[in-house]
C-alpha positions in Angstrom: 0.0 0.1 -0.1 1.4 3.4 -1.0 2.4 6.0 1.7 1.4 9.6 1.5 3.5 12.7 1.6 2.1 16.2 2.1 4.5 19.0 0.6 3.4 22.1 2.4 4.9 25.8 2.4 4.6 28.0 5.0 4.2 31.4 3.8 3.5 35.0 5.0 2.7 36.4 1.5 3.6 34.4 -1.5 5.7 31.6 -2.9 8.7 32.5 -5.0 7.9 31.0 -8.7 11.3 29.2 -8.6 10.1 27.4 -5.4 6.9 26.4 -6.9 8.6 25.2 -10.2 11.0 23.0 -8.0 8.2 21.4 -6.1 6.4 20.7 -9.3 9.6 19.0 -10.7 10.1 17.0 -7.7 10.9 13.2 -8.5 8.1 11.2 -6.9 9.6 8.2 -4.9 8.2 5.0 -6.0 5.3 3.9 -3.5 4.5 7.4 -2.3 1.5 9.5 -3.2 2.2 13.6 -3.2 0.0 16.1 -2.2 0.6 20.0 -2.0 -0.7 22.6 0.4 0.4 26.0 1.6 -0.6 27.9 4.6 -0.5 31.9 4.1 -0.7 34.9 6.6 0.6 33.7 9.6 3.8 34.1 11.2 6.2 31.1 10.4 5.6 29.4 13.9 1.9 29.4 13.4 1.9 28.5 9.9 4.4 25.5 10.6 2.1 24.3 13.6 -1.2 24.5 11.2 0.8 22.4 8.6 1.5 19.8 11.4 -2.2 19.7 12.3 -3.2 19.5 8.6 -0.7 16.5 8.1 -2.4 14.6 10.9 -6.0 15.6 10.0 -5.2 14.1 6.3 -3.5 11.0 7.9 -0.1 11.6 5.9 2.9 9.5 6.7 5.3 12.4 6.1 5.1 16.2 5.7 7.7 17.9 3.4 8.1 21.4 4.6 9.5 23.8 2.1 10.2 27.4 2.8 8.8 29.8 0.2 12.1 31.1 -0.6 13.8 27.7 -1.5 14.3 26.2 -4.4 14.6 22.4 -4.2 16.9 19.9 -6.2 14.7 17.4 -8.1 15.7 14.4 -6.2 15.0 15.8 -2.7 12.2 13.8 -1.8 14.4 10.5 -2.8 17.3 11.5 -1.0 15.7 12.6 2.1 13.8 9.5 2.4 17.2 7.6 2.3 18.0 9.2 5.5 15.7 6.6 7.2 15.2 9.1 10.2 12.5 10.9 12.1 13.4 14.2 10.6 15.6 14.5 7.4 17.1 17.8 6.5 18.4 19.4 3.4 20.5 22.4 3.7 21.2 25.7 2.2 23.2 28.9 2.8 21.9 31.4 5.1 20.4 34.4 3.3 22.9 36.8 2.6 25.8 35.3 4.4 29.4 36.0 3.2 31.1 33.5 5.6 29.9 30.3 4.2 27.4 29.8 7.0 24.8 27.1 6.6 21.5 26.5 8.6 22.7 23.0 9.8 24.2 22.7 13.3 26.2 19.9 14.8 26.1 18.8 18.3 27.1 21.2 21.0 25.6 23.3 23.9 23.8 26.0 21.7 22.9 26.8 18.1 25.5 29.2 17.4 28.0 30.0 14.8 30.6 27.8 16.6 28.4 24.9 15.9 27.1 25.6 12.2 28.5 23.2 9.6 30.1 25.2 6.9 29.0 25.0 3.3 32.5 23.6 2.0 32.4 21.2 4.9 29.0 19.9 3.7 30.3 19.7 0.1 33.9 18.4 0.4 33.9 16.5 3.6 30.2 14.8 4.4 29.8 11.8 2.3 26.6 10.8 3.5 23.6 11.5 5.8 24.9 12.4 9.1 23.1 13.1 12.5 23.0 16.5 13.5 21.7 18.6 16.5 19.2 20.5 14.2 18.9 23.1 11.6 16.5 25.3 9.7 13.5 23.6 8.3 13.6 25.3 4.7 13.6 21.5 3.4 12.5 19.2 6.0 10.9 15.9 5.7 9.4 14.9 9.1 7.4 11.8 10.2 3.9 12.9 10.9 3.7 10.5 13.7 6.1 12.8 15.8 3.4 15.3 16.1 1.1 13.1 17.7 3.6 12.5 20.4 5.0 15.9 21.2 3.4 18.5 23.3 1.7 21.4 21.3 2.8 23.9 20.2 5.6 22.1 18.2 7.0 25.4 16.8 7.3 28.5 18.8 9.8 31.4 19.1 11.4 31.7 22.4 13.1 35.0 23.7 15.6 34.7 26.4 16.1 37.2 29.4 19.5 38.1 27.7 17.4 39.0 24.4 18.8 36.0 22.7 16.2 34.2 20.6 15.6 30.6 19.6 13.8 30.2 16.3 10.6 28.1 15.7 12.7 25.5 13.7 15.4 25.2 16.2 12.9 24.8 19.0 11.2 22.0 17.2 14.7 20.4 16.7 15.2 20.6 20.4 11.7 19.3 21.2 12.0 16.4 19.1 15.5 15.3 20.1 14.7 15.5 23.7 11.9 13.3 23.1 14.0 10.7 21.7 13.8 11.5 17.8 16.6 11.5 15.5 17.6 14.1 13.1 19.8 13.8 10.0 20.9 16.0 7.2 21.8 14.7 3.6 24.5 16.7 2.2 23.4 15.9 -1.2 20.3 17.7 -0.9 21.2 21.3 -1.4 18.6 23.9 -1.8 19.2 27.4 -3.4 18.1 30.4 -1.2 16.1 32.8 -3.3 16.2 36.7 -2.5 15.5 39.4 -4.7 17.4 42.9 -4.5 14.6 45.7 -4.7 15.9 49.2 -6.3 
């Protein structure tokens, strides 16, 4: 019996054309049905929480969250499934970075630049999927059953007394790993971060 994957985009305004084209061009893994949805008009945490609810209500096996400004490689779904993990991430460079920073973090106390895996490391030194502390969810394949076992809200922004902030995606990674779920990144799933320069 085929399994079902919901491909969902959390977006405040619109989906970049390059993002939508890359979703349309995804290779469908054998034995999987694909459905598309988007949640608009919310902040990212609320949109991701709504996507999680939608994925449970629709009895999906997986949800692939794709940020509206990310362009996927065509084999992204196939490669993320190869991770055989609860949460499988692709990677991309941080928007407007000049220091080779990605959105993937290796194990360490905090999600900071010291624990950030650099792009050149991802490209040249990581030959296969690796376990990670967490990362941005711009390309994230998540087993839906995780949401049924975690405390709601699954995604939220946290501001600490020293004014540092934990983003909604890293909050989710912390919550999932604290509850025994594993997170992997496949270095062959590299997305492009789309941004426009307005003049």
